[in-house]
ROLO-348795 format. One line per field, with one value per residue (C-alpha): residue number from 1; residue in three letters; z, y, x. Coordinates in Angstrom, 1 decimal, always signed. Example, Ala and Ser with C-alpha at 12.3 -4.5 7.8 and 13.67 -1.06 7.14 Angstrom:
ROLO-348795
k = (1, 2)
r = (ALA, SER)
Z = (+7.8, +7.1)
Y = (-4.5, -1.1)
X = (+12.3, +13.7)
END
This chain:
ROLO-348795
k = (1, 2, 3, 4, 5, 6, 7, 8, 9, 10, 11, 12, 13, 14, 15, 16, 17, 18, 19, 20, 21, 22, 23, 24, 25, 26, 27, 28, 29, 30, 31, 32, 33, 34, 35, 36, 37, 38, 39, 40, 41, 42, 43, 44, 45, 46, 47, 48, 49, 50, 51, 52, 53, 54, 55, 56, 57, 58, 59, 60, 61, 62, 63, 64, 65, 66, 67, 68, 69, 70, 71, 72, 73, 74, 75, 76, 77, 78, 79, 80, 81, 82, 83, 84, 85, 86, 87, 88, 89, 90, 91, 92, 93, 94, 95, 96, 97, 98, 99, 100, 101, 102, 103, 104, 105, 106, 107, 108, 109, 110, 111, 112, 113, 114, 115, 116, 117, 118, 119, 120, 121, 122, 123, 124, 125, 126, 127, 128, 129, 130, 131, 132, 133, 134, 135, 136, 137, 138, 139, 140, 141, 142, 143, 144, 145, 146, 147, 148, 149, 150, 151, 152, 153, 154, 155, 156, 157, 158, 159, 160, 161, 162, 163, 164, 165, 166, 167, 168, 169, 170, 171, 172, 173, 174, 175, 176, 177, 178, 179, 180, 181, 182, 183, 184, 185, 186, 187, 188, 189, 190, 191, 192, 193, 194, 195, 196, 197, 198, 199, 200, 201, 202, 203, 204, 205, 206, 207, 208, 209, 210, 211, 212, 213, 214, 215, 216, 217, 218, 219, 220, 221, 222, 223, 224, 225, 226, 227, 228, 229, 230, 231, 232, 233, 234, 235, 236, 237, 238, 239, 240, 241, 242, 243, 244, 245, 246, 247, 248, 249, 250, 251, 252, 253, 254, 255, 256, 257, 258, 259, 260, 261, 262, 263, 264, 265, 266, 267, 268, 269, 270, 271, 272, 273, 274, 275, 276, 277, 278, 279, 280, 281, 282, 283, 284, 285, 286, 287, 288, 289, 290, 291, 292, 293, 294, 295, 296, 297, 298, 299, 300, 301, 302, 303, 304, 305, 306, 307, 308, 309, 310, 311, 312, 313, 314, 315, 316, 317, 318, 319, 320, 321, 322, 323, 324, 325, 326, 327, 328, 329, 330, 331, 332, 333, 334, 335, 336, 337, 338, 339, 340, 341, 342, 343, 344, 345, 346, 347, 348, 349, 350, 351, 352, 353, 354, 355, 356, 357, 358, 359, 360, 361, 362, 363, 364, 365, 366, 367, 368, 369, 370, 371, 372, 373, 374, 375, 376, 377, 378, 379, 380, 381, 382, 383, 384, 385, 386, 387, 388, 389, 390, 391, 392, 393, 394, 395, 396, 397, 398, 399, 400, 401, 402, 403, 404, 405, 406, 407, 408, 409, 410, 411, 412, 413, 414, 415, 416, 417, 418, 419, 420, 421, 422, 423, 424, 425, 426, 427, 428, 429, 430, 431, 432, 433, 434, 435, 436, 437, 438, 439, 440, 441, 442, 443, 444, 445, 446, 447, 448, 449, 450, 451, 452, 453, 454, 455, 456, 457, 458, 459, 460, 461, 462, 463, 464, 465, 466, 467, 468, 469, 470, 471, 472, 473, 474, 475, 476, 477, 478, 479, 480, 481, 482, 483, 484, 485, 486, 487, 488, 489, 490)
r = (MET, LYS, ASP, ALA, GLY, ALA, LYS, HIS, ILE, LEU, CYS, ASP, VAL, GLU, LYS, GLY, LYS, LYS, ASP, GLU, ARG, LEU, GLN, TYR, GLN, GLU, LEU, ILE, GLN, LEU, VAL, GLU, ALA, GLY, LYS, VAL, ARG, LYS, VAL, ILE, ILE, THR, ARG, ILE, ASP, ARG, ILE, THR, ARG, SER, LEU, PRO, THR, LEU, ARG, LYS, ILE, VAL, ASP, ILE, LEU, GLN, LYS, TYR, ASP, VAL, ASN, LEU, VAL, ILE, LEU, ASP, GLN, LYS, LEU, ASP, LEU, SER, THR, PRO, GLN, GLY, LYS, LEU, MET, LEU, ASN, MET, LEU, GLY, VAL, LEU, ALA, GLU, TRP, GLU, VAL, ASP, LEU, LEU, SER, GLU, ARG, ILE, LYS, ARG, GLY, LYS, GLU, HIS, GLN, ARG, LYS, GLN, VAL, TRP, ALA, ASN, GLY, SER, CYS, PRO, PHE, GLY, LEU, ILE, VAL, ILE, GLU, ARG, LYS, TYR, PHE, LEU, ASP, LEU, THR, PRO, PHE, LEU, CYS, LEU, LEU, THR, ASP, ARG, PRO, GLU, ASN, TYR, ARG, ASP, PHE, TYR, SER, ASN, ALA, ILE, ASP, GLU, ASN, ALA, ILE, SER, ASP, LEU, PRO, HIS, ARG, THR, VAL, ALA, GLU, ILE, ALA, ARG, ASP, CYS, ILE, GLU, ILE, PHE, LEU, GLN, VAL, LYS, GLY, VAL, THR, PRO, ALA, LEU, LYS, LYS, ILE, PHE, GLU, LYS, TYR, GLY, ILE, CYS, LYS, THR, LYS, ALA, LYS, SER, ASN, GLY, THR, ASP, LYS, VAL, PHE, HIS, TRP, SER, LYS, PRO, GLY, PHE, SER, LEU, TRP, LEU, GLN, ASN, PRO, VAL, LEU, ASP, GLY, HIS, THR, SER, TYR, SER, LYS, TYR, GLU, GLN, SER, ILE, ASP, GLY, LYS, ARG, ARG, ARG, LYS, PRO, ARG, ASP, GLN, TRP, HIS, ILE, ILE, ARG, ASN, THR, HIS, LEU, ASP, GLN, ARG, LEU, LEU, ARG, ASP, GLY, GLU, ALA, GLU, GLU, ILE, GLN, HIS, THR, ILE, GLN, ALA, ASN, ILE, GLN, MET, CYS, GLY, GLY, ALA, PHE, GLY, THR, THR, GLN, ARG, GLN, GLU, GLY, TYR, ARG, PRO, TYR, ALA, TYR, GLN, ILE, GLY, LEU, VAL, TYR, CYS, GLY, GLU, CYS, GLY, SER, ARG, CYS, THR, HIS, LYS, GLY, VAL, TYR, THR, SER, SER, TYR, GLN, TYR, ARG, TYR, TYR, ALA, CYS, ARG, HIS, ALA, GLY, VAL, GLY, CYS, LYS, ASN, SER, LYS, ASN, VAL, LEU, GLN, PRO, ASP, ILE, GLU, GLU, ALA, LEU, ILE, THR, THR, LEU, LEU, GLU, LYS, SER, GLN, ASN, LEU, THR, GLN, GLU, GLN, GLY, ASN, THR, THR, GLN, VAL, LEU, PRO, PHE, LYS, THR, GLU, ARG, LEU, GLN, GLN, LEU, GLU, GLY, GLN, LEU, ALA, PHE, LEU, GLU, GLN, PHE, PRO, GLY, PHE, ASN, PRO, GLY, ALA, GLU, GLU, LEU, LYS, ALA, ASP, LEU, LYS, ARG, GLN, ILE, GLU, GLU, GLU, ILE, ASN, PHE, PHE, GLN, SER, GLN, CYS, LEU, LYS, ASP, LYS, THR, VAL, GLU, GLU, ILE, ILE, ARG, VAL, GLY, ASN, ASN, LEU, GLY, VAL, TRP, ARG, THR, LEU, SER, ASN, ASN, GLU, LYS, VAL, GLN, ILE, TYR, ARG, ARG, ILE, VAL, HIS, ARG, ILE, PHE, LEU, ARG, ASP, GLY, GLN, VAL, GLU, SER, ILE, VAL, PHE, LYS, ASN, SER, PRO, ALA, VAL, LYS, PRO, GLU, ASN)
Z = (+117.4, +114.1, +115.5, +118.4, +116.0, +115.4, +112.2, +112.3, +113.9, +115.1, +116.0, +117.6, +118.0, +120.8, +124.5, +126.4, +128.8, +126.1, +125.2, +121.9, +120.0, +116.6, +116.5, +120.1, +119.4, +116.3, +118.5, +120.9, +118.0, +116.6, +120.0, +120.5, +117.0, +117.8, +115.2, +117.8, +119.8, +121.2, +121.8, +121.8, +123.1, +123.8, +127.1, +129.3, +128.7, +124.9, +125.3, +128.1, +130.9, +132.9, +135.5, +135.1, +131.4, +131.9, +134.1, +131.5, +128.8, +130.9, +131.6, +127.8, +126.9, +129.5, +128.5, +124.9, +126.0, +124.4, +125.7, +126.4, +126.0, +127.1, +125.5, +127.5, +130.9, +129.5, +130.9, +129.8, +131.0, +130.9, +134.1, +137.6, +138.0, +134.8, +136.0, +139.3, +137.5, +135.0, +137.7, +139.3, +136.0, +135.4, +138.7, +137.8, +134.4, +135.8, +138.5, +135.8, +134.0, +137.2, +137.8, +134.3, +134.8, +138.1, +136.5, +133.7, +136.2, +138.2, +135.0, +134.1, +137.5, +137.2, +133.7, +135.2, +138.0, +135.5, +133.2, +130.2, +126.9, +126.1, +123.7, +121.1, +120.3, +118.1, +114.4, +114.0, +116.9, +117.6, +120.8, +121.1, +124.3, +126.1, +125.1, +122.6, +119.5, +116.4, +113.6, +111.0, +108.8, +105.1, +104.5, +101.1, +98.3, +96.6, +92.9, +93.5, +95.5, +92.9, +90.9, +87.2, +86.2, +88.6, +86.2, +86.2, +89.9, +91.1, +88.8, +90.1, +93.8, +94.1, +97.3, +100.3, +102.3, +100.0, +100.5, +102.9, +100.2, +98.0, +98.1, +100.8, +103.6, +107.0, +109.2, +111.6, +108.8, +107.5, +111.0, +111.6, +108.2, +109.3, +112.5, +110.7, +108.2, +111.1, +112.8, +109.5, +108.7, +112.3, +111.8, +111.6, +108.4, +106.3, +107.5, +106.4, +103.1, +102.5, +103.7, +101.5, +98.5, +99.1, +99.7, +97.4, +100.1, +99.3, +101.4, +102.9, +105.2, +107.1, +110.8, +112.3, +110.8, +110.1, +111.8, +108.7, +106.4, +105.1, +105.5, +106.3, +108.8, +110.0, +111.6, +115.2, +114.8, +113.6, +116.5, +119.1, +117.6, +117.7, +121.4, +122.4, +125.2, +123.7, +120.8, +123.3, +125.1, +127.8, +128.6, +129.4, +131.2, +132.3, +129.4, +129.2, +131.6, +131.5, +131.5, +132.9, +129.6, +129.3, +126.6, +126.9, +127.0, +127.0, +130.3, +130.4, +129.8, +133.4, +134.7, +132.7, +134.5, +132.6, +133.4, +131.9, +130.0, +129.4, +125.9, +125.1, +122.6, +120.6, +120.5, +117.4, +118.9, +119.7, +122.7, +123.1, +120.2, +122.4, +124.2, +120.9, +119.4, +122.5, +122.5, +118.7, +118.9, +121.9, +120.2, +117.0, +118.9, +120.6, +117.3, +115.1, +111.3, +111.1, +112.1, +108.7, +105.4, +102.1, +100.2, +98.6, +101.9, +104.3, +105.2, +108.4, +110.4, +108.9, +110.3, +113.8, +114.1, +117.7, +118.6, +117.9, +121.2, +123.2, +122.5, +124.8, +125.3, +128.2, +128.6, +128.7, +129.0, +126.0, +123.4, +120.4, +116.8, +114.1, +110.8, +107.7, +104.5, +104.1, +100.7, +99.5, +98.3, +100.8, +104.6, +106.8, +109.8, +113.1, +116.3, +117.6, +120.4, +119.2, +121.2, +120.0, +119.5, +121.0, +124.7, +124.7, +124.3, +123.2, +119.5, +118.3, +116.6, +116.9, +114.0, +114.5, +113.9, +116.6, +119.0, +118.3, +118.7, +122.1, +123.1, +122.0, +123.9, +127.0, +126.8, +126.4, +129.4, +131.5, +130.6, +131.6, +134.9, +135.7, +134.9, +137.1, +140.0, +139.7, +139.8, +139.5, +141.7, +138.9, +135.6, +132.6, +130.1, +127.1, +124.0, +121.4, +120.3, +119.3, +115.6, +115.8, +117.4, +114.6, +111.9, +113.4, +113.7, +110.0, +109.1, +111.3, +109.6, +106.1, +107.0, +108.1, +104.5, +102.7, +99.2, +97.2, +96.0, +94.4, +95.7, +99.2, +99.2, +98.2, +100.9, +103.5, +102.4, +102.7, +106.2, +107.3, +106.0, +108.0, +111.1, +110.9, +110.4, +113.4, +115.6, +114.6, +115.2, +118.6, +119.7, +118.7, +120.6, +123.6, +124.4, +124.0, +126.7, +129.4, +131.9, +131.3, +133.4, +131.8, +128.3, +129.1, +130.8, +127.8, +125.6, +127.0, +123.5, +121.1, +118.2, +119.8, +119.3, +115.9, +114.2, +115.3, +112.5, +112.4, +113.6, +116.5, +117.6, +118.1, +119.9, +122.2, +122.6, +123.3, +126.1, +127.9, +127.1, +128.9, +127.6, +125.8, +126.6, +124.2, +125.0, +123.0, +120.0, +121.9, +124.0, +127.6, +129.4, +128.8, +131.2, +131.2, +132.5, +136.3, +136.3, +137.0, +134.2, +132.7, +131.0, +127.9, +127.7, +125.2)
Y = (-53.2, -55.0, -57.0, -58.0, -59.3, -56.4, -56.8, -53.5, -50.3, -47.5, -44.1, -41.0, -37.5, -36.4, -35.9, -39.1, -38.5, -38.2, -41.2, -39.6, -40.4, -41.9, -44.6, -45.6, -45.9, -48.1, -50.3, -50.9, -51.6, -54.2, -55.9, -56.0, -57.4, -60.3, -59.3, -58.8, -61.5, -59.4, -55.7, -54.5, -51.1, -49.6, -48.0, -47.8, -44.1, -44.7, -46.1, -43.9, -41.6, -42.0, -44.7, -45.1, -45.5, -48.0, -50.1, -49.9, -51.1, -54.0, -55.1, -54.9, -56.9, -59.6, -59.8, -60.6, -62.7, -60.3, -60.2, -56.9, -56.8, -53.7, -53.8, -51.4, -52.9, -56.4, -57.0, -59.6, -59.2, -63.0, -63.3, -62.3, -60.3, -58.5, -57.4, -56.1, -54.1, -52.8, -51.1, -49.7, -48.3, -46.8, -44.9, -43.6, -42.5, -40.6, -39.1, -37.8, -36.1, -34.4, -33.2, -31.8, -30.0, -28.6, -27.3, -25.6, -24.1, -22.6, -21.4, -19.5, -18.0, -16.7, -15.4, -13.4, -12.0, -10.8, -9.5, -11.4, -11.5, -14.8, -17.1, -16.7, -13.2, -11.9, -11.0, -7.6, -8.0, -10.0, -11.1, -10.0, -10.7, -11.4, -8.1, -7.1, -5.1, -4.1, -6.6, -4.6, -7.7, -7.1, -9.2, -8.5, -5.9, -5.1, -4.6, -1.0, -0.4, -1.6, +1.1, +1.6, +0.2, -2.7, -5.3, -3.4, -2.4, -6.0, -7.5, -5.1, -5.7, -9.1, -8.4, -9.8, -6.8, -4.6, -6.4, -3.7, -1.1, -2.8, -1.6, -3.6, -3.5, -4.8, -7.2, -4.3, -2.1, -4.8, -5.5, -1.8, -1.7, -4.6, -2.7, +0.5, -1.4, -3.0, +0.4, +1.8, -0.9, -1.8, -5.6, -8.7, -10.2, -6.9, -6.2, -9.6, -9.2, -5.9, -7.2, -10.3, -8.2, -5.8, -8.4, -11.1, -13.7, -17.1, -20.1, -21.7, -24.6, -22.3, -23.2, -19.9, -16.4, -14.8, -17.2, -19.5, -16.4, -17.2, -14.2, -15.4, -14.7, -16.8, -15.0, -16.3, -15.8, -12.2, -11.4, -12.9, -11.1, -7.7, -8.2, -9.3, -7.0, -7.2, -5.1, -2.3, -2.4, -4.9, -8.3, -11.1, -14.4, -17.3, -17.0, -20.8, -23.6, -27.4, -28.8, -32.2, -33.9, -32.6, -30.1, -26.5, -23.9, -20.1, -18.5, -15.5, -12.3, -11.0, -14.0, -13.2, -12.0, -8.7, -6.5, -3.1, -0.6, -3.0, -1.8, +1.3, +2.5, -0.7, -1.1, -1.4, +0.2, +3.9, +5.5, +4.4, +1.9, -1.2, -0.1, +0.8, -2.6, -4.4, -2.5, -3.0, -6.7, -7.2, -5.0, -7.0, -10.3, -9.0, -7.5, -10.5, -10.1, -7.8, -4.8, -4.4, -3.5, -5.3, -6.4, -3.0, -1.2, -3.0, +0.0, +0.6, -0.2, +0.2, +2.7, +1.8, -1.1, +0.0, -1.1, -4.8, -6.7, -3.7, -3.6, -5.7, -6.2, -4.3, -6.9, -10.3, -9.1, -11.1, -9.6, -8.0, -8.9, -6.4, -6.8, -4.9, -3.8, -2.0, -1.0, +2.0, +3.7, +2.5, +1.9, +0.4, -1.3, -1.9, -3.9, -6.2, -8.8, -12.2, -13.7, -11.3, -13.3, -16.5, -15.7, -12.0, -9.3, -6.6, -6.8, -3.3, -2.6, +0.4, +1.9, +2.2, +6.0, +6.4, +4.4, +6.6, +9.8, +8.6, +7.7, +11.2, +12.9, +10.9, +11.5, +15.3, +15.3, +13.2, +15.3, +18.5, +17.0, +15.9, +19.4, +21.0, +18.6, +19.4, +23.2, +25.6, +23.5, +21.2, +22.5, +21.4, +19.6, +21.8, +21.0, +23.3, +23.1, +26.2, +25.3, +24.7, +28.2, +29.8, +28.0, +29.0, +32.6, +32.7, +31.2, +33.8, +36.6, +35.5, +35.1, +38.8, +40.0, +40.0, +38.9, +35.9, +35.4, +32.1, +32.3, +33.2, +30.3, +27.9, +29.1, +28.7, +25.2, +24.3, +25.9, +23.9, +20.7, +21.5, +22.3, +18.9, +17.1, +18.9, +18.1, +14.4, +14.2, +15.9, +13.7, +10.5, +11.5, +13.1, +10.9, +7.4, +8.0, +9.0, +7.3, +6.8, +9.8, +12.1, +11.1, +11.9, +15.1, +16.3, +15.7, +18.6, +19.9, +18.2, +18.6, +16.1, +13.2, +14.4, +14.5, +11.1, +8.8, +5.1, +4.0, +6.6, +5.5, +2.0, +3.2, +5.6, +4.4, +0.8, +2.0, +3.9, +2.0, -1.3, -2.0, -0.2, -1.5, -1.3, -1.5, -0.6, +0.8, +3.2, +3.3, +2.6, +3.0, +3.2, +1.6, +3.2, +1.3, +1.8, +3.8, +3.2, +3.0, +6.4, +6.9, +9.2, +12.2, +11.9)
X = (+234.6, +234.9, +237.8, +235.6, +233.0, +230.6, +228.6, +226.7, +228.0, +225.7, +226.9, +225.2, +226.6, +224.3, +224.3, +224.8, +222.0, +219.4, +217.1, +215.9, +219.1, +218.2, +220.8, +220.2, +216.5, +217.3, +219.4, +216.5, +214.2, +216.7, +216.9, +213.2, +212.8, +215.1, +217.7, +220.6, +222.4, +225.2, +225.8, +229.4, +230.5, +233.9, +233.0, +229.9, +229.5, +229.3, +225.8, +224.4, +225.5, +222.3, +222.1, +218.3, +218.7, +221.5, +219.3, +216.5, +218.9, +220.1, +216.5, +215.7, +218.8, +218.1, +214.5, +215.5, +218.5, +221.0, +224.6, +226.4, +230.2, +232.3, +235.7, +237.8, +236.7, +236.6, +233.2, +230.6, +227.0, +226.5, +228.6, +227.6, +230.9, +230.0, +226.6, +228.1, +230.9, +228.3, +226.3, +229.4, +230.6, +227.2, +227.3, +230.8, +229.6, +226.7, +228.9, +231.3, +228.4, +227.3, +230.9, +231.0, +227.7, +228.9, +232.1, +230.1, +227.8, +230.7, +232.3, +229.1, +228.9, +232.5, +231.6, +228.7, +230.8, +233.4, +230.6, +232.1, +230.3, +228.5, +230.3, +227.5, +226.3, +223.5, +223.9, +225.6, +228.0, +231.1, +233.0, +236.6, +238.5, +235.2, +233.7, +231.0, +231.9, +230.1, +230.9, +232.7, +233.5, +232.8, +229.7, +228.1, +227.8, +224.5, +224.5, +223.5, +226.7, +229.2, +231.1, +230.4, +233.8, +233.4, +235.1, +238.4, +238.0, +237.6, +240.2, +242.9, +242.0, +243.6, +245.6, +243.7, +244.7, +242.8, +239.4, +238.3, +238.7, +236.2, +232.6, +230.8, +228.4, +229.5, +227.6, +226.7, +225.5, +223.1, +221.9, +221.2, +219.3, +217.1, +216.3, +215.4, +213.2, +211.2, +210.8, +209.5, +206.9, +206.0, +205.8, +207.9, +206.3, +206.3, +209.8, +211.1, +209.3, +211.1, +214.5, +214.2, +213.3, +216.1, +218.8, +217.5, +217.1, +215.7, +214.8, +217.9, +218.9, +221.3, +221.1, +222.4, +222.2, +225.6, +228.0, +228.0, +228.0, +224.5, +222.1, +218.6, +215.8, +212.9, +210.0, +210.6, +214.3, +214.0, +211.5, +213.9, +216.9, +215.2, +214.4, +217.9, +219.2, +222.7, +221.6, +220.8, +224.1, +223.2, +224.6, +222.1, +222.6, +220.4, +218.0, +217.5, +216.7, +216.6, +213.1, +212.0, +212.5, +216.1, +215.4, +216.5, +213.7, +213.7, +212.7, +210.3, +212.1, +211.5, +213.5, +216.7, +219.8, +220.5, +223.5, +222.8, +225.1, +228.0, +228.8, +226.8, +229.4, +229.0, +225.3, +223.0, +219.9, +219.5, +217.8, +214.2, +214.2, +214.3, +211.1, +209.5, +210.4, +209.0, +205.8, +205.3, +205.8, +203.6, +200.9, +201.1, +200.7, +197.6, +196.2, +197.2, +197.3, +194.3, +196.3, +197.9, +196.4, +196.3, +199.4, +199.6, +199.5, +201.8, +204.0, +202.0, +198.9, +195.5, +193.0, +191.6, +194.1, +194.7, +191.1, +191.7, +191.5, +190.4, +186.7, +184.4, +180.7, +179.2, +176.4, +178.2, +181.8, +183.1, +185.4, +183.7, +184.5, +185.1, +183.2, +182.3, +184.0, +187.3, +188.7, +190.7, +187.4, +184.9, +185.0, +182.4, +183.8, +182.1, +182.3, +179.6, +179.3, +180.3, +177.4, +174.7, +171.5, +172.9, +172.9, +173.6, +171.0, +173.5, +172.7, +173.5, +176.9, +179.1, +181.1, +184.9, +184.9, +182.3, +184.4, +187.4, +185.3, +184.1, +187.7, +189.0, +186.1, +186.9, +190.6, +190.0, +187.7, +190.1, +193.1, +191.3, +190.2, +193.8, +195.0, +192.4, +193.2, +196.9, +196.1, +199.0, +201.3, +202.3, +203.8, +201.8, +204.0, +205.0, +203.0, +204.5, +208.1, +210.1, +210.0, +206.2, +205.7, +207.8, +205.8, +202.5, +203.7, +204.6, +201.2, +199.4, +201.4, +200.4, +196.7, +196.6, +196.7, +193.3, +192.6, +193.7, +197.3, +198.3, +201.9, +200.7, +198.2, +200.9, +203.1, +200.3, +199.6, +203.3, +203.4, +200.3, +202.0, +205.2, +203.1, +201.3, +204.5, +206.1, +203.1, +203.1, +206.9, +206.6, +203.7, +205.4, +208.6, +207.0, +204.0, +205.5, +208.1, +205.6, +203.3, +199.6, +198.6, +201.3, +200.2, +196.5, +197.4, +199.6, +196.6, +194.5, +194.3, +191.9, +194.3, +196.7, +194.4, +193.1, +196.5, +197.9, +198.8, +197.7, +201.1, +201.2, +197.7, +198.9, +202.0, +200.0, +196.4, +197.4, +199.7, +196.9, +193.7, +192.9, +189.3, +186.5, +182.9, +180.0, +176.3, +173.1, +175.0, +177.3, +180.4, +179.4, +182.7, +186.5, +188.9, +192.4, +195.4, +195.8, +192.6, +188.8, +186.3, +185.2, +181.9, +182.1, +179.8, +177.0)
END
């Protein structure tokens, strides 16, 4: 182009059908500013691969009396023959793009039929011979992992073949650790805070996590990674689509083409964790940031967090807001209609503990009714595990002896603690995997709902409760999912 007389060279590394290319836009601006007399390109597809865009360019160049020269085809826009050939070449360039898109489409269809792994895979896994495997590549070593004599240890391990013998954590191990941290703290933001503190992560300009050997998470990226079906042993296709403006957009999850159980022996998630992650993220989106405590208490949900977004006014139907004071030593939190006094007559508020009490009473009544309706024809789901029965038997045996014995009292307290832990564990494992009706029917014992932790309430209550309506300072009705409204007993 310099030999052809070019004074200023512009170059883009972008898709030829896009009009948002920076250097292309600069060229148009220079033409419109009258600073260009001739545009020189090597081939027609170097400036665009879209026929409408080509015609727009020609119109702009002709409007500002700018000549276009194409070197490979020896065309000059200033001649009639050049204009004719230019349009023909533009058609061929667009046709070539369409053929390439068609070949890519057919290739992807063949990939899906053969159930091949995608070329790009999530952090923690790697593609080998078109199959997913856990990425066992040595990735990093924390200071806490290094041996005491680490200076001598590392200086003697010069052979590259001995790298795997050095203390290290693999990509898969770090990925699994990130999952466990999220399941522990129940939130993307607190999980990233804990991950960043543990691994000493700072802000980085890394574009992709893991593939460039830079370990970093953004909040949206971490959330999408946790919900990737590949982590759970499935292969997913058709997750993106081209929009009208040519940009690639993510489809809704229910529109993805997911082939299940393609690499169960090489997955990062364990049974039930994918559903738990999905439910937790969706619940957090609905509850927003108010579900978590202060900076000092971000290990789980705050009390009554499950009520956020579920409480509505029985008078006007709008969603109620929660107000009040919440500290470690004093709690006074209530819900009230957001339009009280400005269009809604429902001016009385309801305390959060009263809402929970009404919910538990309603659940107990509904579970007893369901059990009675089923009669003896349906087996009631077991509520006590074998270990729980043994612990309760031991506690009952100790309580038979009269008098006060410090050793016996200490043993009783320990047994009560173990019983509570066993009940909480059983509930979290049993209730979260069942339907709304099964969850309610299992809870025919008042102790089930009394012993749920804050995290378990979010996991269980938000699965079964659709809305809670308040009127005149009390809970008017509770609507369960897939069920009619139920009025609590006063």
